[in-house]
HTML snippet that shows the backbone in 3Dmol.js (N, CA, C, O; Angstrom):
<script src="https://3Dmol.org/build/3Dmol-min.js"></script>
<div id="view" style="width:600px;height:400px;position:relative"></div>
<script>
const pdb = `
ATOM      1  N   MET A   1       0.849  -1.170   0.000  1.00  0.00           N
ATOM      2  CA  MET A   1       0.000   0.000   0.000  1.00  0.00           C
ATOM      3  C   MET A   1       0.891   1.228   0.000  1.00  0.00           C
ATOM      4  O   MET A   1       1.945   1.257   0.637  1.00  0.00           O
ATOM      5  N   ASP A   2       0.453   2.224  -0.716  1.00  0.00           N
ATOM      6  CA  ASP A   2       1.184   3.472  -0.843  1.00  0.00           C
ATOM      7  C   ASP A   2       1.294   4.163   0.517  1.00  0.00           C
ATOM      8  O   ASP A   2       0.279   4.330   1.193  1.00  0.00           O
ATOM      9  N   PRO A   3       2.504   4.572   0.940  1.00  0.00           N
ATOM     10  CA  PRO A   3       2.656   5.231   2.239  1.00  0.00           C
ATOM     11  C   PRO A   3       1.844   6.522   2.363  1.00  0.00           C
ATOM     12  O   PRO A   3       1.477   6.910   3.472  1.00  0.00           O
ATOM     13  N   ASN A   4       1.563   7.185   1.258  1.00  0.00           N
ATOM     14  CA  ASN A   4       0.803   8.435   1.287  1.00  0.00           C
ATOM     15  C   ASN A   4      -0.683   8.218   1.031  1.00  0.00           C
ATOM     16  O   ASN A   4      -1.390   9.161   0.676  1.00  0.00           O
ATOM     17  N   TYR A   5      -1.160   7.008   1.204  1.00  0.00           N
ATOM     18  CA  TYR A   5      -2.546   6.683   0.868  1.00  0.00           C
ATOM     19  C   TYR A   5      -3.543   7.505   1.679  1.00  0.00           C
ATOM     20  O   TYR A   5      -4.543   7.972   1.134  1.00  0.00           O
ATOM     21  N   LEU A   6      -3.287   7.686   2.961  1.00  0.00           N
ATOM     22  CA  LEU A   6      -4.235   8.418   3.804  1.00  0.00           C
ATOM     23  C   LEU A   6      -4.335   9.891   3.424  1.00  0.00           C
ATOM     24  O   LEU A   6      -5.348  10.535   3.699  1.00  0.00           O
ATOM     25  N   LYS A   7      -3.299  10.426   2.798  1.00  0.00           N
ATOM     26  CA  LYS A   7      -3.318  11.830   2.394  1.00  0.00           C
ATOM     27  C   LYS A   7      -4.144  12.044   1.123  1.00  0.00           C
ATOM     28  O   LYS A   7      -4.497  13.178   0.802  1.00  0.00           O
ATOM     29  N   GLN A   8      -4.454  10.965   0.400  1.00  0.00           N
ATOM     30  CA  GLN A   8      -5.197  11.064  -0.853  1.00  0.00           C
ATOM     31  C   GLN A   8      -6.694  10.998  -0.572  1.00  0.00           C
ATOM     32  O   GLN A   8      -7.376  10.093  -1.053  1.00  0.00           O
ATOM     33  N   GLU A   9      -7.192  11.923   0.181  1.00  0.00           N
ATOM     34  CA  GLU A   9      -8.583  11.876   0.651  1.00  0.00           C
ATOM     35  C   GLU A   9      -9.591  12.039  -0.473  1.00  0.00           C
ATOM     36  O   GLU A   9     -10.552  11.272  -0.534  1.00  0.00           O
ATOM     37  N   GLY A  10      -9.415  12.992  -1.352  1.00  0.00           N
ATOM     38  CA  GLY A  10     -10.445  13.287  -2.332  1.00  0.00           C
ATOM     39  C   GLY A  10     -10.161  12.767  -3.719  1.00  0.00           C
ATOM     40  O   GLY A  10     -10.639  13.359  -4.687  1.00  0.00           O
ATOM     41  N   GLU A  11      -9.413  11.696  -3.872  1.00  0.00           N
ATOM     42  CA  GLU A  11      -9.035  11.209  -5.183  1.00  0.00           C
ATOM     43  C   GLU A  11     -10.083  10.269  -5.750  1.00  0.00           C
ATOM     44  O   GLU A  11     -10.464   9.300  -5.094  1.00  0.00           O
ATOM     45  N   GLY A  12     -10.548  10.538  -6.946  1.00  0.00           N
ATOM     46  CA  GLY A  12     -11.505   9.673  -7.612  1.00  0.00           C
ATOM     47  C   GLY A  12     -12.941  10.006  -7.258  1.00  0.00           C
ATOM     48  O   GLY A  12     -13.216  10.761  -6.325  1.00  0.00           O
ATOM     49  N   ASP A  13     -13.849   9.424  -8.025  1.00  0.00           N
ATOM     50  CA  ASP A  13     -15.280   9.633  -7.806  1.00  0.00           C
ATOM     51  C   ASP A  13     -15.786   8.693  -6.726  1.00  0.00           C
ATOM     52  O   ASP A  13     -15.225   7.621  -6.501  1.00  0.00           O
ATOM     53  N   LEU A  14     -16.858   9.112  -6.060  1.00  0.00           N
ATOM     54  CA  LEU A  14     -17.503   8.242  -5.078  1.00  0.00           C
ATOM     55  C   LEU A  14     -18.125   7.052  -5.793  1.00  0.00           C
ATOM     56  O   LEU A  14     -18.648   7.191  -6.899  1.00  0.00           O
ATOM     57  N   LEU A  15     -18.070   5.881  -5.163  1.00  0.00           N
ATOM     58  CA  LEU A  15     -18.725   4.707  -5.730  1.00  0.00           C
ATOM     59  C   LEU A  15     -20.238   4.880  -5.618  1.00  0.00           C
ATOM     60  O   LEU A  15     -20.719   5.440  -4.633  1.00  0.00           O
ATOM     61  N   PRO A  16     -20.997   4.407  -6.614  1.00  0.00           N
ATOM     62  CA  PRO A  16     -22.454   4.569  -6.552  1.00  0.00           C
ATOM     63  C   PRO A  16     -23.080   3.866  -5.349  1.00  0.00           C
ATOM     64  O   PRO A  16     -24.029   4.375  -4.753  1.00  0.00           O
ATOM     65  N   THR A  17     -22.557   2.716  -5.001  1.00  0.00           N
ATOM     66  CA  THR A  17     -23.021   1.998  -3.812  1.00  0.00           C
ATOM     67  C   THR A  17     -21.806   1.408  -3.111  1.00  0.00           C
ATOM     68  O   THR A  17     -20.853   0.986  -3.766  1.00  0.00           O
ATOM     69  N   ASN A  18     -21.837   1.377  -1.796  1.00  0.00           N
ATOM     70  CA  ASN A  18     -20.673   0.879  -1.064  1.00  0.00           C
ATOM     71  C   ASN A  18     -20.842  -0.570  -0.615  1.00  0.00           C
ATOM     72  O   ASN A  18     -20.017  -1.067   0.152  1.00  0.00           O
ATOM     73  N   THR A  19     -21.882  -1.257  -1.067  1.00  0.00           N
ATOM     74  CA  THR A  19     -22.148  -2.625  -0.620  1.00  0.00           C
ATOM     75  C   THR A  19     -21.032  -3.582  -1.018  1.00  0.00           C
ATOM     76  O   THR A  19     -20.525  -4.331  -0.183  1.00  0.00           O
ATOM     77  N   GLN A  20     -20.653  -3.559  -2.286  1.00  0.00           N
ATOM     78  CA  GLN A  20     -19.606  -4.467  -2.755  1.00  0.00           C
ATOM     79  C   GLN A  20     -18.269  -4.143  -2.085  1.00  0.00           C
ATOM     80  O   GLN A  20     -17.506  -5.049  -1.750  1.00  0.00           O
ATOM     81  N   TYR A  21     -17.989  -2.866  -1.892  1.00  0.00           N
ATOM     82  CA  TYR A  21     -16.754  -2.460  -1.217  1.00  0.00           C
ATOM     83  C   TYR A  21     -16.731  -2.994   0.211  1.00  0.00           C
ATOM     84  O   TYR A  21     -15.717  -3.528   0.659  1.00  0.00           O
ATOM     85  N   ARG A  22     -17.839  -2.851   0.923  1.00  0.00           N
ATOM     86  CA  ARG A  22     -17.906  -3.330   2.310  1.00  0.00           C
ATOM     87  C   ARG A  22     -17.750  -4.844   2.389  1.00  0.00           C
ATOM     88  O   ARG A  22     -17.086  -5.351   3.293  1.00  0.00           O
ATOM     89  N   GLN A  23     -18.353  -5.568   1.454  1.00  0.00           N
ATOM     90  CA  GLN A  23     -18.233  -7.022   1.456  1.00  0.00           C
ATOM     91  C   GLN A  23     -16.791  -7.446   1.217  1.00  0.00           C
ATOM     92  O   GLN A  23     -16.277  -8.324   1.909  1.00  0.00           O
ATOM     93  N   ALA A  24     -16.141  -6.828   0.242  1.00  0.00           N
ATOM     94  CA  ALA A  24     -14.751  -7.172  -0.051  1.00  0.00           C
ATOM     95  C   ALA A  24     -13.845  -6.798   1.113  1.00  0.00           C
ATOM     96  O   ALA A  24     -12.938  -7.554   1.460  1.00  0.00           O
ATOM     97  N   GLU A  25     -14.082  -5.639   1.718  1.00  0.00           N
ATOM     98  CA  GLU A  25     -13.269  -5.197   2.854  1.00  0.00           C
ATOM     99  C   GLU A  25     -13.455  -6.122   4.051  1.00  0.00           C
ATOM    100  O   GLU A  25     -12.486  -6.458   4.731  1.00  0.00           O
ATOM    101  N   GLY A  26     -14.682  -6.533   4.312  1.00  0.00           N
ATOM    102  CA  GLY A  26     -14.936  -7.481   5.400  1.00  0.00           C
ATOM    103  C   GLY A  26     -14.251  -8.811   5.163  1.00  0.00           C
ATOM    104  O   GLY A  26     -13.725  -9.419   6.095  1.00  0.00           O
ATOM    105  N   ALA A  27     -14.255  -9.267   3.914  1.00  0.00           N
ATOM    106  CA  ALA A  27     -13.573 -10.522   3.583  1.00  0.00           C
ATOM    107  C   ALA A  27     -12.069 -10.394   3.795  1.00  0.00           C
ATOM    108  O   ALA A  27     -11.427 -11.325   4.281  1.00  0.00           O
ATOM    109  N   LEU A  28     -11.506  -9.241   3.430  1.00  0.00           N
ATOM    110  CA  LEU A  28     -10.069  -9.031   3.639  1.00  0.00           C
ATOM    111  C   LEU A  28      -9.716  -9.039   5.125  1.00  0.00           C
ATOM    112  O   LEU A  28      -8.709  -9.627   5.520  1.00  0.00           O
ATOM    113  N   LEU A  29     -10.533  -8.396   5.941  1.00  0.00           N
ATOM    114  CA  LEU A  29     -10.270  -8.383   7.383  1.00  0.00           C
ATOM    115  C   LEU A  29     -10.406  -9.780   7.979  1.00  0.00           C
ATOM    116  O   LEU A  29      -9.656 -10.141   8.886  1.00  0.00           O
ATOM    117  N   TYR A  30     -11.346 -10.560   7.482  1.00  0.00           N
ATOM    118  CA  TYR A  30     -11.527 -11.937   7.949  1.00  0.00           C
ATOM    119  C   TYR A  30     -10.300 -12.782   7.605  1.00  0.00           C
ATOM    120  O   TYR A  30      -9.793 -13.524   8.446  1.00  0.00           O
ATOM    121  N   VAL A  31      -9.834 -12.662   6.370  1.00  0.00           N
ATOM    122  CA  VAL A  31      -8.646 -13.414   5.946  1.00  0.00           C
ATOM    123  C   VAL A  31      -7.423 -12.959   6.734  1.00  0.00           C
ATOM    124  O   VAL A  31      -6.586 -13.781   7.108  1.00  0.00           O
ATOM    125  N   ALA A  32      -7.314 -11.661   6.989  1.00  0.00           N
ATOM    126  CA  ALA A  32      -6.177 -11.145   7.758  1.00  0.00           C
ATOM    127  C   ALA A  32      -6.180 -11.697   9.174  1.00  0.00           C
ATOM    128  O   ALA A  32      -5.118 -11.976   9.731  1.00  0.00           O
ATOM    129  N   THR A  33      -7.351 -11.856   9.758  1.00  0.00           N
ATOM    130  CA  THR A  33      -7.451 -12.376  11.121  1.00  0.00           C
ATOM    131  C   THR A  33      -7.077 -13.848  11.186  1.00  0.00           C
ATOM    132  O   THR A  33      -6.403 -14.284  12.119  1.00  0.00           O
ATOM    133  N   LEU A  34      -7.516 -14.606  10.196  1.00  0.00           N
ATOM    134  CA  LEU A  34      -7.301 -16.054  10.236  1.00  0.00           C
ATOM    135  C   LEU A  34      -5.916 -16.484   9.785  1.00  0.00           C
ATOM    136  O   LEU A  34      -5.253 -17.258  10.476  1.00  0.00           O
ATOM    137  N   SER A  35      -5.471 -15.992   8.632  1.00  0.00           N
ATOM    138  CA  SER A  35      -4.265 -16.597   8.078  1.00  0.00           C
ATOM    139  C   SER A  35      -3.273 -15.636   7.448  1.00  0.00           C
ATOM    140  O   SER A  35      -2.152 -16.048   7.149  1.00  0.00           O
ATOM    141  N   ARG A  36      -3.624 -14.383   7.232  1.00  0.00           N
ATOM    142  CA  ARG A  36      -2.718 -13.473   6.548  1.00  0.00           C
ATOM    143  C   ARG A  36      -2.546 -12.162   7.308  1.00  0.00           C
ATOM    144  O   ARG A  36      -3.095 -11.138   6.901  1.00  0.00           O
ATOM    145  N   PRO A  37      -1.790 -12.179   8.408  1.00  0.00           N
ATOM    146  CA  PRO A  37      -1.604 -10.945   9.176  1.00  0.00           C
ATOM    147  C   PRO A  37      -0.843  -9.867   8.408  1.00  0.00           C
ATOM    148  O   PRO A  37      -0.834  -8.708   8.824  1.00  0.00           O
ATOM    149  N   ASP A  38      -0.205 -10.229   7.298  1.00  0.00           N
ATOM    150  CA  ASP A  38       0.541  -9.247   6.523  1.00  0.00           C
ATOM    151  C   ASP A  38      -0.356  -8.206   5.852  1.00  0.00           C
ATOM    152  O   ASP A  38       0.129  -7.141   5.469  1.00  0.00           O
ATOM    153  N   ILE A  39      -1.646  -8.489   5.703  1.00  0.00           N
ATOM    154  CA  ILE A  39      -2.539  -7.515   5.078  1.00  0.00           C
ATOM    155  C   ILE A  39      -3.412  -6.788   6.091  1.00  0.00           C
ATOM    156  O   ILE A  39      -4.286  -6.013   5.704  1.00  0.00           O
ATOM    157  N   SER A  40      -3.192  -7.022   7.370  1.00  0.00           N
ATOM    158  CA  SER A  40      -4.081  -6.445   8.384  1.00  0.00           C
ATOM    159  C   SER A  40      -3.990  -4.920   8.443  1.00  0.00           C
ATOM    160  O   SER A  40      -5.010  -4.259   8.637  1.00  0.00           O
ATOM    161  N   VAL A  41      -2.819  -4.357   8.283  1.00  0.00           N
ATOM    162  CA  VAL A  41      -2.678  -2.897   8.335  1.00  0.00           C
ATOM    163  C   VAL A  41      -3.380  -2.259   7.137  1.00  0.00           C
ATOM    164  O   VAL A  41      -4.113  -1.282   7.288  1.00  0.00           O
ATOM    165  N   ALA A  42      -3.155  -2.812   5.957  1.00  0.00           N
ATOM    166  CA  ALA A  42      -3.817  -2.272   4.764  1.00  0.00           C
ATOM    167  C   ALA A  42      -5.331  -2.417   4.877  1.00  0.00           C
ATOM    168  O   ALA A  42      -6.071  -1.506   4.504  1.00  0.00           O
ATOM    169  N   GLY A  43      -5.791  -3.546   5.386  1.00  0.00           N
ATOM    170  CA  GLY A  43      -7.229  -3.747   5.568  1.00  0.00           C
ATOM    171  C   GLY A  43      -7.820  -2.771   6.561  1.00  0.00           C
ATOM    172  O   GLY A  43      -8.931  -2.276   6.369  1.00  0.00           O
ATOM    173  N   ASN A  44      -7.084  -2.495   7.617  1.00  0.00           N
ATOM    174  CA  ASN A  44      -7.548  -1.534   8.624  1.00  0.00           C
ATOM    175  C   ASN A  44      -7.657  -0.134   8.028  1.00  0.00           C
ATOM    176  O   ASN A  44      -8.635   0.573   8.269  1.00  0.00           O
ATOM    177  N   ILE A  45      -6.666   0.259   7.260  1.00  0.00           N
ATOM    178  CA  ILE A  45      -6.686   1.589   6.646  1.00  0.00           C
ATOM    179  C   ILE A  45      -7.855   1.711   5.674  1.00  0.00           C
ATOM    180  O   ILE A  45      -8.534   2.737   5.641  1.00  0.00           O
ATOM    181  N   LEU A  46      -8.088   0.666   4.884  1.00  0.00           N
ATOM    182  CA  LEU A  46      -9.190   0.713   3.923  1.00  0.00           C
ATOM    183  C   LEU A  46     -10.548   0.695   4.610  1.00  0.00           C
ATOM    184  O   LEU A  46     -11.512   1.253   4.085  1.00  0.00           O
ATOM    185  N   SER A  47     -10.638   0.066   5.767  1.00  0.00           N
ATOM    186  CA  SER A  47     -11.927   0.004   6.458  1.00  0.00           C
ATOM    187  C   SER A  47     -12.344   1.370   7.008  1.00  0.00           C
ATOM    188  O   SER A  47     -13.513   1.570   7.337  1.00  0.00           O
ATOM    189  N   ARG A  48     -11.423   2.290   7.111  1.00  0.00           N
ATOM    190  CA  ARG A  48     -11.763   3.643   7.568  1.00  0.00           C
ATOM    191  C   ARG A  48     -12.612   4.389   6.545  1.00  0.00           C
ATOM    192  O   ARG A  48     -13.262   5.382   6.873  1.00  0.00           O
ATOM    193  N   ARG A  49     -12.603   3.913   5.321  1.00  0.00           N
ATOM    194  CA  ARG A  49     -13.338   4.587   4.248  1.00  0.00           C
ATOM    195  C   ARG A  49     -14.588   3.819   3.843  1.00  0.00           C
ATOM    196  O   ARG A  49     -15.059   3.971   2.716  1.00  0.00           O
ATOM    197  N   ASN A  50     -15.133   3.003   4.727  1.00  0.00           N
ATOM    198  CA  ASN A  50     -16.311   2.194   4.413  1.00  0.00           C
ATOM    199  C   ASN A  50     -17.537   3.031   4.089  1.00  0.00           C
ATOM    200  O   ASN A  50     -18.358   2.626   3.265  1.00  0.00           O
ATOM    201  N   GLU A  51     -17.673   4.166   4.707  1.00  0.00           N
ATOM    202  CA  GLU A  51     -18.895   4.956   4.533  1.00  0.00           C
ATOM    203  C   GLU A  51     -18.961   5.627   3.162  1.00  0.00           C
ATOM    204  O   GLU A  51     -20.010   5.631   2.517  1.00  0.00           O
ATOM    205  N   LYS A  52     -17.838   6.193   2.723  1.00  0.00           N
ATOM    206  CA  LYS A  52     -17.816   6.890   1.431  1.00  0.00           C
ATOM    207  C   LYS A  52     -16.594   6.457   0.621  1.00  0.00           C
ATOM    208  O   LYS A  52     -15.663   7.244   0.444  1.00  0.00           O
ATOM    209  N   PRO A  53     -16.586   5.226   0.130  1.00  0.00           N
ATOM    210  CA  PRO A  53     -15.427   4.769  -0.644  1.00  0.00           C
ATOM    211  C   PRO A  53     -15.383   5.431  -2.021  1.00  0.00           C
ATOM    212  O   PRO A  53     -16.413   5.747  -2.618  1.00  0.00           O
ATOM    213  N   ARG A  54     -14.184   5.624  -2.491  1.00  0.00           N
ATOM    214  CA  ARG A  54     -13.964   6.224  -3.808  1.00  0.00           C
ATOM    215  C   ARG A  54     -13.349   5.183  -4.737  1.00  0.00           C
ATOM    216  O   ARG A  54     -13.020   4.073  -4.318  1.00  0.00           O
ATOM    217  N   GLU A  55     -13.202   5.555  -5.989  1.00  0.00           N
ATOM    218  CA  GLU A  55     -12.624   4.642  -6.983  1.00  0.00           C
ATOM    219  C   GLU A  55     -11.216   4.206  -6.568  1.00  0.00           C
ATOM    220  O   GLU A  55     -10.852   3.044  -6.748  1.00  0.00           O
ATOM    221  N   GLY A  56     -10.431   5.120  -6.019  1.00  0.00           N
ATOM    222  CA  GLY A  56      -9.080   4.773  -5.574  1.00  0.00           C
ATOM    223  C   GLY A  56      -9.084   3.745  -4.453  1.00  0.00           C
ATOM    224  O   GLY A  56      -8.207   2.883  -4.394  1.00  0.00           O
ATOM    225  N   ASP A  57     -10.064   3.831  -3.567  1.00  0.00           N
ATOM    226  CA  ASP A  57     -10.187   2.853  -2.483  1.00  0.00           C
ATOM    227  C   ASP A  57     -10.534   1.477  -3.046  1.00  0.00           C
ATOM    228  O   ASP A  57      -9.976   0.465  -2.622  1.00  0.00           O
ATOM    229  N   TRP A  58     -11.460   1.448  -4.004  1.00  0.00           N
ATOM    230  CA  TRP A  58     -11.845   0.178  -4.625  1.00  0.00           C
ATOM    231  C   TRP A  58     -10.661  -0.437  -5.370  1.00  0.00           C
ATOM    232  O   TRP A  58     -10.474  -1.654  -5.342  1.00  0.00           O
ATOM    233  N   ASN A  59      -9.857   0.400  -6.039  1.00  0.00           N
ATOM    234  CA  ASN A  59      -8.667  -0.103  -6.725  1.00  0.00           C
ATOM    235  C   ASN A  59      -7.665  -0.675  -5.730  1.00  0.00           C
ATOM    236  O   ASN A  59      -6.996  -1.665  -6.027  1.00  0.00           O
ATOM    237  N   ALA A  60      -7.554  -0.065  -4.557  1.00  0.00           N
ATOM    238  CA  ALA A  60      -6.645  -0.581  -3.529  1.00  0.00           C
ATOM    239  C   ALA A  60      -7.122  -1.935  -3.013  1.00  0.00           C
ATOM    240  O   ALA A  60      -6.305  -2.821  -2.763  1.00  0.00           O
ATOM    241  N   VAL A  61      -8.438  -2.110  -2.850  1.00  0.00           N
ATOM    242  CA  VAL A  61      -8.980  -3.407  -2.423  1.00  0.00           C
ATOM    243  C   VAL A  61      -8.671  -4.466  -3.470  1.00  0.00           C
ATOM    244  O   VAL A  61      -8.253  -5.574  -3.131  1.00  0.00           O
ATOM    245  N   LYS A  62      -8.873  -4.132  -4.738  1.00  0.00           N
ATOM    246  CA  LYS A  62      -8.588  -5.093  -5.809  1.00  0.00           C
ATOM    247  C   LYS A  62      -7.101  -5.428  -5.868  1.00  0.00           C
ATOM    248  O   LYS A  62      -6.733  -6.562  -6.174  1.00  0.00           O
ATOM    249  N   ARG A  63      -6.244  -4.450  -5.576  1.00  0.00           N
ATOM    250  CA  ARG A  63      -4.800  -4.693  -5.575  1.00  0.00           C
ATOM    251  C   ARG A  63      -4.417  -5.679  -4.467  1.00  0.00           C
ATOM    252  O   ARG A  63      -3.569  -6.547  -4.676  1.00  0.00           O
ATOM    253  N   ILE A  64      -5.032  -5.550  -3.303  1.00  0.00           N
ATOM    254  CA  ILE A  64      -4.753  -6.478  -2.203  1.00  0.00           C
ATOM    255  C   ILE A  64      -5.239  -7.879  -2.557  1.00  0.00           C
ATOM    256  O   ILE A  64      -4.560  -8.862  -2.258  1.00  0.00           O
ATOM    257  N   ILE A  65      -6.403  -7.982  -3.188  1.00  0.00           N
ATOM    258  CA  ILE A  65      -6.915  -9.294  -3.591  1.00  0.00           C
ATOM    259  C   ILE A  65      -5.988  -9.937  -4.616  1.00  0.00           C
ATOM    260  O   ILE A  65      -5.733 -11.139  -4.547  1.00  0.00           O
ATOM    261  N   ARG A  66      -5.480  -9.154  -5.565  1.00  0.00           N
ATOM    262  CA  ARG A  66      -4.509  -9.697  -6.532  1.00  0.00           C
ATOM    263  C   ARG A  66      -3.250 -10.164  -5.818  1.00  0.00           C
ATOM    264  O   ARG A  66      -2.686 -11.201  -6.170  1.00  0.00           O
ATOM    265  N   ASN A  67      -2.805  -9.410  -4.819  1.00  0.00           N
ATOM    266  CA  ASN A  67      -1.629  -9.801  -4.045  1.00  0.00           C
ATOM    267  C   ASN A  67      -1.875 -11.127  -3.333  1.00  0.00           C
ATOM    268  O   ASN A  67      -0.989 -11.981  -3.291  1.00  0.00           O
ATOM    269  N   LEU A  68      -3.064 -11.305  -2.776  1.00  0.00           N
ATOM    270  CA  LEU A  68      -3.388 -12.560  -2.094  1.00  0.00           C
ATOM    271  C   LEU A  68      -3.369 -13.733  -3.063  1.00  0.00           C
ATOM    272  O   LEU A  68      -2.906 -14.819  -2.716  1.00  0.00           O
ATOM    273  N   LYS A  69      -3.864 -13.521  -4.267  1.00  0.00           N
ATOM    274  CA  LYS A  69      -3.884 -14.599  -5.261  1.00  0.00           C
ATOM    275  C   LYS A  69      -2.477 -14.988  -5.694  1.00  0.00           C
ATOM    276  O   LYS A  69      -2.189 -16.171  -5.876  1.00  0.00           O
ATOM    277  N   THR A  70      -1.597 -13.999  -5.861  1.00  0.00           N
ATOM    278  CA  THR A  70      -0.250 -14.306  -6.339  1.00  0.00           C
ATOM    279  C   THR A  70       0.658 -14.847  -5.242  1.00  0.00           C
ATOM    280  O   THR A  70       1.677 -15.470  -5.542  1.00  0.00           O
ATOM    281  N   THR A  71       0.310 -14.624  -3.980  1.00  0.00           N
ATOM    282  CA  THR A  71       1.143 -15.110  -2.873  1.00  0.00           C
ATOM    283  C   THR A  71       0.436 -16.191  -2.065  1.00  0.00           C
ATOM    284  O   THR A  71       0.700 -16.353  -0.874  1.00  0.00           O
ATOM    285  N   ALA A  72      -0.455 -16.924  -2.705  1.00  0.00           N
ATOM    286  CA  ALA A  72      -1.240 -17.949  -1.999  1.00  0.00           C
ATOM    287  C   ALA A  72      -0.368 -19.083  -1.470  1.00  0.00           C
ATOM    288  O   ALA A  72      -0.749 -19.761  -0.516  1.00  0.00           O
ATOM    289  N   GLU A  73       0.788 -19.296  -2.074  1.00  0.00           N
ATOM    290  CA  GLU A  73       1.645 -20.401  -1.641  1.00  0.00           C
ATOM    291  C   GLU A  73       2.484 -20.057  -0.409  1.00  0.00           C
ATOM    292  O   GLU A  73       3.096 -20.952   0.175  1.00  0.00           O
ATOM    293  N   LEU A  74       2.528 -18.802  -0.003  1.00  0.00           N
ATOM    294  CA  LEU A  74       3.291 -18.415   1.182  1.00  0.00           C
ATOM    295  C   LEU A  74       2.565 -18.863   2.444  1.00  0.00           C
ATOM    296  O   LEU A  74       1.335 -18.891   2.487  1.00  0.00           O
ATOM    297  N   LYS A  75       3.332 -19.210   3.464  1.00  0.00           N
ATOM    298  CA  LYS A  75       2.746 -19.725   4.700  1.00  0.00           C
ATOM    299  C   LYS A  75       3.366 -19.030   5.904  1.00  0.00           C
ATOM    300  O   LYS A  75       4.509 -18.574   5.864  1.00  0.00           O
ATOM    301  N   LEU A  76       2.596 -18.965   6.953  1.00  0.00           N
ATOM    302  CA  LEU A  76       3.081 -18.500   8.240  1.00  0.00           C
ATOM    303  C   LEU A  76       3.138 -19.716   9.143  1.00  0.00           C
ATOM    304  O   LEU A  76       2.106 -20.307   9.461  1.00  0.00           O
ATOM    305  N   ILE A  77       4.327 -20.087   9.555  1.00  0.00           N
ATOM    306  CA  ILE A  77       4.505 -21.284  10.375  1.00  0.00           C
ATOM    307  C   ILE A  77       4.735 -20.858  11.818  1.00  0.00           C
ATOM    308  O   ILE A  77       5.658 -20.100  12.119  1.00  0.00           O
ATOM    309  N   ILE A  78       3.893 -21.351  12.693  1.00  0.00           N
ATOM    310  CA  ILE A  78       4.030 -21.079  14.122  1.00  0.00           C
ATOM    311  C   ILE A  78       4.300 -22.409  14.810  1.00  0.00           C
ATOM    312  O   ILE A  78       3.469 -23.317  14.772  1.00  0.00           O
ATOM    313  N   ARG A  79       5.434 -22.515  15.423  1.00  0.00           N
ATOM    314  CA  ARG A  79       5.809 -23.765  16.080  1.00  0.00           C
ATOM    315  C   ARG A  79       5.179 -23.836  17.469  1.00  0.00           C
ATOM    316  O   ARG A  79       4.903 -22.812  18.095  1.00  0.00           O
ATOM    317  N   LYS A  80       4.961 -25.047  17.932  1.00  0.00           N
ATOM    318  CA  LYS A  80       4.333 -25.235  19.239  1.00  0.00           C
ATOM    319  C   LYS A  80       5.239 -24.786  20.372  1.00  0.00           C
ATOM    320  O   LYS A  80       4.783 -24.169  21.335  1.00  0.00           O
ATOM    321  N   LYS A  81       6.516 -25.097  20.255  1.00  0.00           N
ATOM    322  CA  LYS A  81       7.437 -24.799  21.345  1.00  0.00           C
ATOM    323  C   LYS A  81       8.274 -23.566  20.993  1.00  0.00           C
ATOM    324  O   LYS A  81       9.029 -23.567  20.021  1.00  0.00           O
ATOM    325  N   ILE A  82       8.125 -22.540  21.788  1.00  0.00           N
ATOM    326  CA  ILE A  82       8.932 -21.335  21.635  1.00  0.00           C
ATOM    327  C   ILE A  82       9.875 -21.291  22.827  1.00  0.00           C
ATOM    328  O   ILE A  82       9.436 -21.182  23.972  1.00  0.00           O
ATOM    329  N   THR A  83      11.172 -21.376  22.555  1.00  0.00           N
ATOM    330  CA  THR A  83      12.133 -21.426  23.651  1.00  0.00           C
ATOM    331  C   THR A  83      12.389 -20.044  24.249  1.00  0.00           C
ATOM    332  O   THR A  83      12.415 -19.894  25.470  1.00  0.00           O
ATOM    333  N   ASN A  84      12.573 -19.054  23.415  1.00  0.00           N
ATOM    334  CA  ASN A  84      12.853 -17.701  23.905  1.00  0.00           C
ATOM    335  C   ASN A  84      11.878 -16.731  23.263  1.00  0.00           C
ATOM    336  O   ASN A  84      11.856 -16.564  22.043  1.00  0.00           O
ATOM    337  N   LEU A  85      11.091 -16.108  24.084  1.00  0.00           N
ATOM    338  CA  LEU A  85      10.173 -15.091  23.600  1.00  0.00           C
ATOM    339  C   LEU A  85      10.639 -13.755  24.147  1.00  0.00           C
ATOM    340  O   LEU A  85      10.690 -13.554  25.360  1.00  0.00           O
ATOM    341  N   LYS A  86      10.979 -12.844  23.249  1.00  0.00           N
ATOM    342  CA  LYS A  86      11.471 -11.539  23.663  1.00  0.00           C
ATOM    343  C   LYS A  86      10.447 -10.487  23.286  1.00  0.00           C
ATOM    344  O   LYS A  86       9.875 -10.513  22.196  1.00  0.00           O
ATOM    345  N   CYS A  87      10.228  -9.569  24.198  1.00  0.00           N
ATOM    346  CA  CYS A  87       9.275  -8.492  23.972  1.00  0.00           C
ATOM    347  C   CYS A  87       9.946  -7.181  24.354  1.00  0.00           C
ATOM    348  O   CYS A  87      10.569  -7.073  25.410  1.00  0.00           O
ATOM    349  N   PHE A  88       9.813  -6.201  23.494  1.00  0.00           N
ATOM    350  CA  PHE A  88      10.410  -4.902  23.758  1.00  0.00           C
ATOM    351  C   PHE A  88       9.306  -3.867  23.894  1.00  0.00           C
ATOM    352  O   PHE A  88       8.414  -3.792  23.049  1.00  0.00           O
ATOM    353  N   LEU A  89       9.360  -3.083  24.936  1.00  0.00           N
ATOM    354  CA  LEU A  89       8.372  -2.023  25.158  1.00  0.00           C
ATOM    355  C   LEU A  89       9.014  -0.670  25.055  1.00  0.00           C
ATOM    356  O   LEU A  89       8.339   0.348  25.213  1.00  0.00           O
TER     357      LEU A  89
END
`;
const viewer = $3Dmol.createViewer("view");
viewer.addModel(pdb, "pdb");
viewer.setStyle({}, {cartoon: {color: "spectrum"}});
viewer.zoomTo();
viewer.render();
</script>
């Protein structure tokens, strides 16, 4: 996702209906929760625009879906035994 995405507030026309955008965004957040934490930040940013999504927002959702399709073979492996867990505050 573009680092300046949040600054692009008024780019593109408003979508005629936000139903499809909301469904796709909800699906992305669901996938991020279950198996793909790498898209959680982008999904969170896009969910801020659920009420009035624009064409640029819809293009960003489609870009994330394309990314998921092309990286479907990647896995997150979590082992049962963690010997050293370090946390920095």
